[in-house]
C-alpha positions as CSV (number, residue, x, y, z in Angstrom):
1,M,-13.4,44.2,-17.8
2,S,-12.8,41.3,-15.4
3,T,-13.4,41.1,-11.7
4,H,-10.3,41.8,-9.6
5,P,-8.6,38.7,-8.2
6,K,-9.2,37.8,-4.6
7,A,-6.8,39.7,-2.3
8,I,-4.2,37.5,-0.5
9,P,-3.1,38.7,2.9
10,L,0.4,40.2,2.6
11,D,3.3,39.2,4.8
12,P,4.2,42.2,6.9
13,T,7.8,41.1,7.1
14,W,8.2,40.9,3.3
15,K,7.8,43.9,1.0
16,V,7.1,44.0,-2.7
17,A,10.5,45.7,-3.2
18,Q,12.2,42.6,-1.9
19,S,10.4,40.5,-4.6
20,L,11.4,43.0,-7.2
21,D,15.0,42.5,-6.1
22,L,14.8,38.7,-5.6
23,Y,13.5,38.1,-9.1
24,Q,15.6,41.0,-10.7
25,V,12.4,42.3,-12.3
26,E,13.6,45.8,-12.9
27,A,16.9,44.6,-14.4
28,W,15.5,42.3,-17.1
29,G,12.1,44.0,-17.2
30,K,13.5,47.3,-18.5
31,G,10.4,49.2,-17.5
32,Y,7.9,46.8,-19.1
33,F,7.3,44.6,-16.0
34,S,6.9,45.3,-12.3
35,I,4.9,44.3,-9.2
36,N,1.9,46.2,-7.8
37,A,0.8,46.7,-4.2
38,D,-1.3,43.5,-4.3
39,G,1.8,41.5,-5.0
40,H,0.9,40.7,-8.6
41,V,3.0,41.1,-11.7
42,V,2.0,44.0,-13.8
43,I,2.7,44.8,-17.5
44,R,3.5,48.4,-18.5
45,P,3.4,48.3,-22.3
46,S,4.6,51.9,-22.7
47,M,6.7,51.9,-19.5
48,D,4.1,54.2,-18.0
49,P,3.3,53.2,-14.3
50,A,0.0,55.0,-14.7
51,R,-1.0,52.5,-17.5
52,E,-0.4,49.0,-16.3
53,I,-2.1,45.6,-16.7
54,D,-2.5,43.2,-13.8
55,L,-1.3,39.8,-15.2
56,L,-3.2,37.7,-12.6
57,E,-6.4,39.6,-13.5
58,V,-5.8,38.8,-17.2
59,V,-5.2,35.1,-16.4
60,Q,-8.4,34.9,-14.4
61,G,-10.3,36.8,-17.1
62,L,-9.1,34.3,-19.6
63,K,-10.1,31.4,-17.3
64,A,-13.6,32.9,-17.1
65,R,-13.7,32.6,-20.9
66,D,-12.7,28.9,-20.8
67,L,-9.1,29.7,-21.9
68,H,-7.0,27.8,-19.4
69,T,-3.3,27.8,-18.8
70,P,-0.8,27.2,-20.3
71,V,-1.3,30.3,-22.4
72,V,1.0,32.6,-24.4
73,I,0.0,36.2,-23.8
74,R,1.2,38.8,-26.3
75,F,1.1,42.4,-25.4
76,S,0.7,44.2,-28.8
77,D,1.5,47.6,-27.3
78,I,4.9,46.4,-26.2
79,L,5.6,45.4,-29.8
80,A,4.6,48.9,-31.0
81,H,6.8,50.5,-28.3
82,R,9.8,48.4,-29.2
83,L,9.6,49.5,-32.8
84,R,9.3,53.1,-31.8
85,H,12.2,52.7,-29.3
86,L,14.4,51.3,-32.1
87,A,13.4,54.1,-34.5
88,E,14.1,56.8,-31.9
89,A,17.5,55.3,-30.9
90,F,18.7,55.4,-34.5
91,G,17.0,58.8,-35.1
92,S,18.9,60.3,-32.3
93,A,22.2,58.8,-33.4
94,I,21.6,60.1,-36.9
95,A,20.9,63.6,-35.7
96,E,23.9,63.6,-33.2
97,N,26.3,62.4,-35.8
98,E,24.9,64.6,-38.7
99,Y,24.4,61.4,-40.7
100,R,23.0,62.3,-44.2
101,N,20.6,59.4,-44.7
102,R,18.0,57.5,-42.7
103,Y,17.5,54.1,-41.0
104,A,15.0,51.3,-41.4
105,A,14.6,48.0,-39.6
106,V,13.5,44.9,-41.5
107,F,11.8,42.4,-39.2
108,P,13.1,38.8,-39.9
109,I,9.9,36.9,-39.8
110,K,11.7,33.7,-38.8
111,V,12.0,35.2,-35.3
112,N,8.2,34.8,-34.9
113,Q,6.4,33.7,-38.1
114,Q,2.9,33.8,-36.5
115,R,0.7,35.8,-38.9
116,L,-0.7,38.1,-36.2
117,V,2.7,39.0,-35.0
118,V,4.1,39.7,-38.5
119,E,1.0,41.8,-39.4
120,E,1.3,43.8,-36.2
121,V,5.0,44.5,-36.7
122,Y,4.3,45.5,-40.3
123,R,1.4,47.7,-39.3
124,Y,3.2,49.4,-36.4
125,G,6.3,49.9,-38.4
126,R,4.6,51.8,-41.2
127,E,5.2,55.3,-39.7
128,F,8.9,54.5,-39.5
129,G,9.2,53.0,-43.0
130,F,10.2,49.6,-41.6
131,G,10.1,46.5,-43.7
132,L,10.4,42.7,-43.5
133,E,13.1,40.1,-44.1
134,V,12.5,36.6,-45.3
135,G,14.8,33.6,-45.4
136,S,12.8,31.1,-47.4
137,K,10.4,30.8,-50.3
138,P,7.3,30.2,-48.2
139,E,8.2,33.2,-46.1
140,L,8.6,35.3,-49.3
141,L,5.2,34.1,-50.6
142,A,3.6,35.2,-47.3
143,V,5.3,38.6,-47.3
144,M,4.5,39.3,-51.0
145,S,0.8,39.1,-50.0
146,L,1.3,41.2,-46.8
147,T,3.0,44.0,-48.6
148,E,0.3,44.7,-51.2
149,N,0.4,48.3,-52.4
150,A,3.4,49.3,-50.3
151,P,6.2,50.0,-52.8
152,E,8.1,52.1,-50.2
153,R,8.5,49.3,-47.7
154,L,11.8,47.4,-48.0
155,I,11.9,43.6,-48.4
156,V,15.2,41.8,-47.9
157,C,15.5,38.2,-49.1
158,N,18.1,36.0,-47.4
159,G,18.7,32.2,-47.3
160,F,19.5,29.7,-50.0
161,K,17.5,30.4,-53.2
162,D,16.4,28.1,-56.0
163,E,15.0,29.1,-59.3
164,S,11.4,29.5,-58.1
165,Y,12.5,31.6,-55.1
166,I,14.4,33.9,-57.4
167,E,11.5,34.0,-59.9
168,A,9.2,35.0,-57.1
169,V,11.6,37.9,-56.2
170,I,11.7,39.1,-59.8
171,I,7.9,38.9,-60.0
172,A,7.6,40.9,-56.8
173,T,10.0,43.5,-58.4
174,K,7.7,43.6,-61.4
175,L,4.7,44.2,-59.1
176,G,6.5,47.3,-57.7
177,R,8.0,46.0,-54.5
178,T,11.2,47.4,-53.2
179,I,12.7,43.9,-52.8
180,I,16.4,43.0,-52.7
181,P,17.6,39.4,-53.0
182,V,20.9,39.0,-51.1
183,V,23.4,36.8,-52.9
184,E,24.4,34.2,-50.3
185,N,26.4,32.0,-52.7
186,Y,27.8,32.9,-56.1
187,E,25.5,30.7,-58.2
188,E,22.5,32.8,-57.2
189,I,23.6,35.8,-59.2
190,H,23.2,33.8,-62.4
191,L,19.6,32.9,-61.5
192,I,18.9,36.6,-60.7
193,L,20.2,37.7,-64.1
194,K,18.3,34.9,-65.9
195,Y,14.9,35.8,-64.5
196,A,15.6,39.5,-64.7
197,E,16.1,39.1,-68.4
198,R,13.0,36.9,-68.7
199,Y,10.8,39.5,-67.0
200,S,12.6,42.5,-68.4
201,V,13.4,44.2,-65.1
202,R,16.5,45.7,-63.6
203,P,16.6,44.1,-60.2
204,R,17.9,45.5,-57.0
205,I,20.7,43.1,-55.9
206,G,22.4,42.7,-52.5
207,V,25.4,40.7,-51.5
208,R,26.3,39.2,-48.1
209,V,30.0,39.6,-47.2
210,K,31.8,36.8,-45.4
211,L,33.4,38.8,-42.7
212,A,36.9,38.1,-41.4
213,S,35.8,39.8,-38.1
214,E,35.0,37.3,-35.3
215,G,31.5,36.7,-34.2
216,A,30.6,36.5,-30.6
217,G,28.5,34.5,-28.2
218,R,26.6,31.3,-28.9
219,W,26.3,32.0,-32.6
220,R,29.8,33.3,-33.1
221,E,30.3,31.1,-36.2
222,S,27.7,33.2,-38.1
223,A,30.8,35.3,-39.0
224,G,34.2,34.4,-40.2
225,D,35.7,32.2,-42.9
226,K,33.7,29.2,-41.9
227,S,30.3,31.0,-41.8
228,K,27.4,29.2,-43.5
229,F,26.4,32.1,-45.8
230,G,28.2,34.9,-47.6
231,L,30.7,35.5,-50.4
232,F,34.5,35.8,-50.0
233,I,35.9,39.1,-51.2
234,S,37.3,37.4,-54.3
235,E,33.8,36.2,-55.2
236,I,32.3,39.7,-54.6
237,L,34.9,41.1,-57.1
238,D,33.9,38.4,-59.6
239,L,30.2,39.4,-59.1
240,H,31.2,43.1,-59.6
241,A,33.0,42.2,-62.8
242,L,30.0,40.2,-64.1
243,L,27.5,43.0,-63.4
244,K,29.9,45.5,-65.0
245,S,30.1,43.4,-68.1
246,R,26.3,43.4,-68.3
247,D,26.1,47.2,-67.7
248,M,24.2,46.4,-64.4
249,L,26.5,47.9,-61.7
250,D,23.7,50.2,-60.7
251,C,21.7,47.1,-59.7
252,L,24.1,46.2,-56.9
253,Q,22.4,48.3,-54.3
254,L,23.0,46.6,-50.9
255,V,25.9,45.1,-48.9
256,H,25.0,42.9,-46.0
257,C,26.7,41.1,-43.1
258,H,25.5,39.0,-40.2
259,P,27.9,39.1,-37.3
260,G,25.7,36.8,-35.2
261,S,22.6,36.5,-33.1
262,Q,22.3,37.8,-29.5
263,L,25.7,39.6,-29.6
264,Q,26.6,40.2,-26.0
265,D,29.8,42.1,-26.7
266,I,29.7,45.6,-28.3
267,R,33.3,45.3,-29.5
268,R,32.3,42.5,-31.9
269,V,29.5,44.8,-33.3
270,K,32.0,47.6,-33.8
271,D,34.5,45.3,-35.6
272,A,31.9,43.9,-37.9
273,I,30.3,47.3,-38.9
274,N,33.7,48.8,-39.5
275,E,34.7,46.0,-41.9
276,L,31.4,46.1,-43.7
277,A,31.6,49.9,-44.1
278,H,35.0,49.6,-45.8
279,V,33.6,47.0,-48.2
280,Y,30.7,49.3,-49.0
281,A,33.1,52.3,-49.6
282,E,35.4,50.3,-51.9
283,L,32.5,48.9,-54.0
284,K,30.9,52.4,-54.2
285,L,34.2,53.8,-55.4
286,M,34.3,51.0,-58.0
287,G,31.1,52.2,-59.5
288,A,28.5,50.0,-57.7
289,G,25.1,51.7,-57.3
290,L,25.0,50.9,-53.6
291,E,22.3,52.7,-51.6
292,Y,21.9,50.4,-48.5
293,I,24.1,48.9,-45.9
294,D,22.5,46.1,-44.0
295,V,24.2,45.4,-40.7
296,G,22.2,42.2,-40.1
297,G,20.9,41.0,-36.8
298,G,22.7,40.6,-33.5
299,L,21.2,43.3,-31.3
300,G,20.9,41.5,-28.0
301,V,18.3,41.1,-25.3
302,D,19.3,41.3,-21.7
303,Y,17.6,38.1,-20.5
304,D,19.2,37.9,-17.1
305,G,19.4,41.7,-16.5
306,S,23.1,41.6,-15.6
307,G,24.2,44.0,-18.3
308,T,27.4,41.8,-18.8
309,N,29.3,40.1,-21.5
310,Y,27.4,36.9,-20.9
311,E,25.5,34.7,-23.4
312,S,22.1,35.6,-21.9
313,S,22.9,39.3,-21.5
314,M,24.6,42.2,-23.3
315,N,27.1,44.8,-22.2
316,Y,25.6,47.7,-24.1
317,T,22.3,49.5,-24.5
318,L,20.1,50.1,-27.6
319,N,21.2,53.7,-27.8
320,E,24.9,52.7,-27.6
321,Y,24.4,50.1,-30.3
322,A,22.7,52.6,-32.6
323,S,25.3,55.3,-31.9
324,D,28.2,52.9,-32.7
325,V,26.6,51.7,-35.9
326,V,25.9,55.2,-37.2
327,F,29.2,56.6,-36.1
328,R,31.4,53.9,-37.7
329,I,29.6,53.9,-41.0
330,K,29.8,57.7,-41.2
331,S,33.4,57.8,-40.2
332,V,34.4,55.3,-43.0
333,C,32.2,57.0,-45.6
334,D,33.6,60.5,-44.8
335,S,37.2,59.3,-44.8
336,R,36.6,57.7,-48.3
337,G,34.5,60.5,-49.7
338,V,31.4,58.4,-50.5
339,P,27.7,59.2,-49.8
340,H,26.1,57.9,-46.6
341,P,24.0,54.8,-47.3
342,M,20.6,54.1,-45.8
343,I,21.2,51.9,-42.8
344,V,19.2,48.7,-42.4
345,S,19.2,46.3,-39.5
346,E,17.5,42.9,-39.0
347,S,17.0,43.3,-35.2
348,G,14.2,40.7,-34.8
349,R,15.0,39.4,-31.3
350,A,15.2,43.0,-29.9
351,I,11.8,43.8,-31.4
352,A,9.8,40.7,-30.5
353,A,11.3,39.1,-27.3
354,Q,9.7,41.4,-24.7
355,H,6.1,41.4,-26.0
356,S,5.3,37.8,-25.3
357,L,5.2,35.7,-22.1
358,L,4.1,32.2,-21.2
359,V,1.8,31.6,-18.1
360,F,1.4,28.1,-16.7
361,D,-0.1,26.7,-13.6
362,T,1.5,24.3,-11.0
363,L,0.0,20.8,-10.6
364,G,1.7,19.8,-7.4
365,C,5.2,19.3,-5.9
366,S,7.6,16.7,-4.6
367,K,9.5,17.5,-1.4
368,L,12.5,15.9,0.3
369,D,12.5,17.7,3.6
370,E,9.1,16.9,5.0
371,F,9.3,13.2,5.7
372,P,7.5,12.3,9.0
373,V,10.5,11.5,11.3
374,T,11.0,12.4,14.9
375,G,14.5,11.0,15.3
376,R,13.5,8.7,18.1
377,P,13.8,5.0,17.2
378,E,10.9,3.9,19.5
379,V,8.6,6.3,17.6
380,D,9.9,6.0,14.0
381,Y,10.2,2.2,14.0
382,Q,7.4,-0.1,15.1
383,G,8.9,-3.4,14.0
384,D,10.4,-6.1,16.2
385,R,13.7,-6.6,14.3
386,E,16.9,-5.1,15.6
387,L,17.9,-1.9,13.8
388,P,20.9,-2.4,11.5
389,Q,24.0,-0.5,12.4
390,P,23.8,2.0,9.5
391,V,20.2,2.9,10.4
392,R,21.3,3.4,14.1
393,D,24.1,5.7,12.8
394,L,21.5,7.8,10.9
395,F,19.4,8.1,14.1
396,D,22.6,9.4,15.8
397,C,23.3,11.8,13.0
398,H,19.8,13.2,13.3
399,R,20.1,13.6,17.0
400,L,23.6,15.2,17.1
401,V,23.1,17.9,14.5
402,N,24.2,21.2,15.9
403,E,26.0,24.3,14.7
404,R,29.5,23.0,15.5
405,R,29.1,19.6,13.9
406,L,27.3,20.4,10.7
407,V,30.0,19.1,8.3
408,E,30.7,16.0,10.5
409,C,27.1,15.1,10.7
410,Y,26.6,15.5,7.0
411,H,29.6,13.3,6.2
412,D,28.4,10.6,8.7
413,A,24.9,10.7,7.2
414,L,26.3,10.2,3.7
415,Q,28.4,7.3,4.8
416,A,25.6,5.6,6.6
417,R,23.3,6.1,3.7
418,E,25.8,4.5,1.3
419,Q,26.2,1.5,3.7
420,V,22.4,1.1,3.7
421,L,22.3,1.0,0.0
422,Q,25.1,-1.6,-0.2
423,L,23.4,-3.9,2.4
424,F,20.1,-3.6,0.5
425,N,21.7,-4.5,-2.8
426,L,23.3,-7.5,-1.2
427,G,20.0,-8.7,0.2
428,Y,21.0,-8.1,3.9
429,L,18.6,-5.2,4.5
430,N,14.8,-5.2,3.9
431,L,12.7,-2.5,2.1
432,E,11.3,-1.2,5.4
433,F,14.7,-0.4,6.8
434,R,15.8,1.2,3.5
435,G,12.7,3.4,3.6
436,L,13.4,4.4,7.2
437,A,17.0,5.2,6.3
438,E,15.9,7.4,3.4
439,R,13.5,9.4,5.6
440,L,16.2,9.8,8.3
441,F,18.9,10.9,5.8
442,W,16.8,13.6,4.1
443,T,15.4,14.9,7.5
444,T,19.0,15.1,8.8
445,C,20.0,17.1,5.7
446,A,17.1,19.4,6.2
447,R,18.1,20.1,9.8
448,I,21.7,20.8,8.7
449,R,20.4,23.2,6.0
450,E,18.3,25.1,8.6
451,Y,21.5,25.7,10.6
452,C,23.4,26.7,7.5
453,R,20.8,29.4,6.7
454,K,21.7,31.2,9.9
455,L,25.5,31.2,9.2
456,D,27.3,34.1,7.7
457,R,29.5,31.7,5.8
458,V,28.4,28.2,4.7
459,P,31.1,25.5,4.7
460,E,32.1,24.6,1.1
461,E,31.0,21.0,1.7
462,L,27.5,22.1,2.4
463,D,27.1,24.6,-0.5
464,N,24.9,22.2,-2.5
465,L,22.4,21.4,0.3
466,E,19.9,23.9,-1.0
467,E,20.1,22.4,-4.4
468,M,19.9,18.8,-3.1
469,L,16.9,19.6,-1.0
470,S,15.0,21.6,-3.6
471,D,11.5,20.8,-4.4
472,I,10.2,19.7,-7.8
473,Y,7.2,21.8,-8.9
474,F,5.2,20.0,-11.6
475,C,4.0,22.6,-14.1
476,N,1.4,22.4,-16.8
477,F,3.5,23.1,-19.9
478,S,6.0,21.5,-22.3
479,V,9.5,22.8,-22.4
480,F,9.9,21.3,-25.8
481,Q,6.9,23.1,-27.2
482,S,7.0,26.5,-25.5
483,L,10.6,27.1,-24.4
484,P,12.7,25.0,-26.8
485,D,15.8,27.2,-26.4
486,S,15.8,26.5,-22.7
487,W,16.1,22.8,-23.4
488,A,18.2,22.9,-26.6
489,I,20.9,25.5,-25.9
490,G,20.5,26.4,-22.3
491,Q,19.0,29.8,-22.9
492,L,17.9,31.6,-19.7
493,F,14.5,33.1,-19.5
494,P,13.3,35.1,-16.5
495,I,10.7,33.0,-14.7
496,M,8.8,34.0,-11.5
497,P,5.4,33.7,-9.8
498,I,2.9,36.2,-11.0
499,Q,1.1,36.4,-7.6
500,R,1.8,36.3,-3.8
501,L,4.8,38.6,-4.3
502,G,4.0,40.5,-1.2
503,E,4.7,37.3,0.7
504,R,8.0,35.7,1.4
505,P,8.8,32.7,-0.8
506,T,9.8,29.8,1.5
507,R,10.6,27.1,-1.0
508,N,13.3,26.5,-3.6
509,A,12.3,24.4,-6.6
510,V,13.2,23.2,-10.0
511,L,10.3,23.2,-12.5
512,A,9.3,20.0,-14.2
513,D,7.0,20.0,-17.2
514,I,4.3,17.4,-18.0
515,T,6.2,15.5,-20.7
516,C,7.6,12.1,-19.8
517,D,11.1,13.1,-20.8
518,S,13.7,13.6,-18.0
519,D,15.0,16.7,-19.9
520,G,11.6,18.3,-19.6
521,K,12.6,20.5,-16.7
522,I,14.0,24.0,-16.0
523,D,16.9,24.1,-13.4
524,R,18.7,27.3,-14.5
525,F,17.4,30.7,-13.5
526,V,18.5,34.2,-13.9
527,H,20.8,35.9,-11.3
528,P,22.9,39.1,-11.6
529,R,26.2,37.3,-10.8
530,N,25.7,33.6,-11.7
531,I,23.1,31.1,-12.6
532,K,20.7,29.9,-9.9
533,K,20.0,26.2,-9.8
534,T,16.6,26.7,-8.1
535,L,13.8,29.2,-8.1
536,E,12.3,30.8,-5.0
537,V,8.6,29.9,-4.9
538,H,5.7,29.9,-2.4
539,E,4.2,27.0,-0.5
540,L,1.3,25.6,-2.5
541,V,-2.1,26.1,-1.0
542,A,-4.7,23.4,-1.5
543,G,-7.5,24.6,-3.8
544,E,-5.7,27.8,-4.8
545,P,-4.1,28.0,-8.3
546,Y,-0.5,29.0,-8.3
547,Y,0.8,30.6,-11.6
548,L,4.3,31.1,-12.9
549,A,5.3,33.0,-16.0
550,A,8.3,32.8,-18.3
551,F,9.1,36.2,-19.8
552,L,10.9,37.5,-22.9
553,V,9.8,34.5,-25.0
554,G,8.5,36.4,-28.1
555,A,11.6,35.5,-30.2
556,Y,12.0,32.1,-31.8
557,Q,10.2,30.0,-29.1
558,E,6.8,29.7,-30.8
559,T,8.2,28.6,-34.2
560,L,10.9,26.3,-32.9
561,G,8.6,24.3,-30.6
562,D,8.0,20.6,-31.3
563,L,5.3,18.1,-30.5
564,H,7.0,16.0,-27.8
565,N,4.4,13.8,-26.2
566,L,1.9,15.5,-28.6
567,F,1.6,18.6,-26.6
568,G,0.9,21.1,-29.3
569,D,0.5,24.9,-29.5
570,T,-0.9,26.6,-26.4
571,H,-3.7,29.1,-26.5
572,V,-2.4,32.5,-27.6
573,V,-4.1,35.8,-26.6
574,H,-3.3,39.3,-27.8
575,I,-4.0,41.9,-25.1
576,R,-4.2,45.6,-25.7
577,L,-4.4,48.6,-23.4
578,R,-7.8,50.3,-23.4
579,E,-8.1,54.0,-23.7
580,G,-9.0,55.4,-20.3
581,G,-7.5,52.4,-18.5
582,G,-7.9,48.7,-18.3
583,W,-7.3,46.1,-21.0
584,W,-9.1,44.2,-23.7
585,I,-8.6,41.1,-25.7
586,E,-7.8,41.9,-29.3
587,E,-7.4,38.4,-30.6
588,I,-7.7,34.8,-29.4
589,V,-6.0,31.9,-31.1
590,K,-7.2,28.6,-29.6
591,G,-4.5,26.0,-28.7
592,D,-4.2,22.7,-30.4
593,T,-6.7,20.0,-29.6
594,A,-5.8,16.3,-29.2
595,N,-7.4,15.7,-32.6
596,R,-5.2,18.3,-34.3
597,V,-1.9,17.1,-32.9
598,L,-2.7,13.6,-33.8
599,E,-3.4,14.8,-37.4
600,Y,0.1,16.4,-37.4
601,M,1.5,12.9,-36.8
602,E,-0.6,11.5,-39.7
603,Y,-3.2,9.6,-37.6
604,D,-6.5,9.2,-39.4
605,T,-8.6,11.1,-36.9
606,D,-11.8,10.2,-38.8
607,E,-11.2,6.6,-37.9
608,L,-10.3,7.1,-34.2
609,Y,-13.8,7.6,-32.8
610,P,-15.5,4.9,-35.0
611,R,-13.0,2.3,-33.7
612,I,-13.8,3.1,-30.1
613,A,-17.5,3.1,-30.9
614,R,-17.2,-0.4,-32.3
615,D,-15.3,-1.5,-29.2
616,C,-18.1,-0.1,-27.0
617,E,-20.7,-2.0,-29.0
618,R,-18.8,-5.3,-28.6
619,A,-18.5,-4.6,-24.9
620,V,-22.3,-4.1,-24.6
621,Q,-22.9,-7.4,-26.5
622,E,-20.6,-9.2,-24.2
623,N,-22.1,-7.7,-21.1
624,R,-18.9,-5.9,-20.1
625,L,-20.6,-2.5,-20.4
626,T,-24.2,-1.4,-20.0
627,L,-25.6,0.7,-22.8
628,A,-25.5,3.8,-20.6
629,E,-21.8,3.1,-19.7
630,A,-21.0,2.6,-23.4
631,Q,-22.6,5.9,-24.3
632,A,-20.7,7.7,-21.5
633,V,-17.4,6.2,-22.8
634,K,-18.0,7.4,-26.3
635,R,-19.0,10.9,-25.2
636,F,-15.8,11.0,-23.0
637,Y,-13.6,9.9,-25.9
638,E,-15.1,12.3,-28.3
639,N,-14.8,15.2,-25.9
640,E,-11.2,14.5,-25.2
641,L,-10.4,14.3,-28.9
642,N,-11.8,17.8,-29.2
643,G,-10.3,19.1,-26.0
644,Y,-7.1,21.0,-25.2
645,A,-3.9,19.0,-25.5
646,Y,-2.7,20.2,-22.1
647,L,-4.1,19.4,-18.7
648,E,-7.2,21.2,-17.6
649,A,-8.5,21.7,-14.1
650,E,-11.9,20.3,-13.2
């Protein structure tokens, strides 16, 4: 396929196993990701170590095809494996509990609305009878087309619905789709009945229950009395009475709940399913034609690998989740003497998150611990003025650093630095002395940190030195476009280098993107016990690209991204395993050009080039440009309009 990347000499004192542990790859990777003997991240789409893809090889293969980072890489085989894993987990739970019905997932396309992803989920889910879920009229129109000639595949319709949304549902019913509109607010039932009568169909109808059970995690308010969607029990009883009066109780076929997204606590799942199952049983006993119980979304993803009751983790496994759902529904149904319904879940995040990752390159770095200072006044200061006292104090702090005086030297350095700033702001200290004081302060802190690294226990006052002295690695991506949840809600994503992992990382850094927004950075990283404020990275080598990747980004990130600083969609590439080994590119979606993102913002792109061309002609007439220079300017401008919106290496 592609030539193998150049081998980098491995550090004999650092083993790949140490990188696996440092970045917690096996914890959050769940068998899909690892590191090979060359120190490169590898992808194992089917969790089989014998069939793995070298991520650096992929990135270099894309570069040879003029597809530069940043790039989203989707591994289609992981998507297929996630669907199979979900089906097998529920299949096992159904068999173990002697449950007398089946299970089907419906993929909420809001999780990743990209056509290629939705088509792949639908295609791979065919053998399991999985369907799709929509939450808006445009999503429904897309799914109506995708589900041509597939009457057995379930479509669940959530979200607020107007007349045209409901009419589209009824038309889809008329066309033979197994489609269920879920009543989110009471007025929707009247629209359903209106268009059902107009088109002479008996629709399948669902109802979302406003659970009393508490939600959990960041989206805990999805459940409970104040939840955005759903009907109170009294409204469900009114709906039941209305359908009964129309002789349409058989049309009420699904009950639904949504306990939340990214549920980290299995207890909340159990409470919600138990309550929903009792609602199902009561309505079934009251004559409703219920056939489905939709447990909604919420199945989590262990982003940090800790396996805990934390917002970016989950304290249960997929098998445990499936077993609890099946067991609790069966228990309630058996105790009430009602048939077991078909179980439906909307587990979008758990299906899509792992299959997609973002690779980006580093552009450079800023360091605080490498200022050229010797600590000797006669060498570090060449002027003829007398050193101000605070600057002399900083020289003393630098000279006196030792293991017994670390805290004292640090406090003295902080005080001296504060005095320097006060004198400067009062006009008593010039810029040269302030610059010298700055270099001395940071070099002193770096010396203190080096001593701290050798201690068994670091004094509390010095705990934040690593964070203070961390580098800033400037990276070629936009947080707002590619990792919006990281910026907006503090979502953790596993991030690590994809190369040099057989080499000890010697730097700690925060990652800054290329937007001009101070929020455009990542300074929270996964850790099994707490959140790290910096990421362990390698020293940049001049002339050698250094790539990082953010993993588990397949859910929500692509559709939530915005156009901050007009950085648009990145390139997207679909990679598949090749029979017999290796990999191949199934699909390429080119990223946004500057022209396209300007069009998004309603610039008349047809007028941009002519205006510059006219400017060039005026410059030629006024002898500010030669004709050759003017032609070069026009070519440059036109090429940049049609070029990638992100930075590209020469």
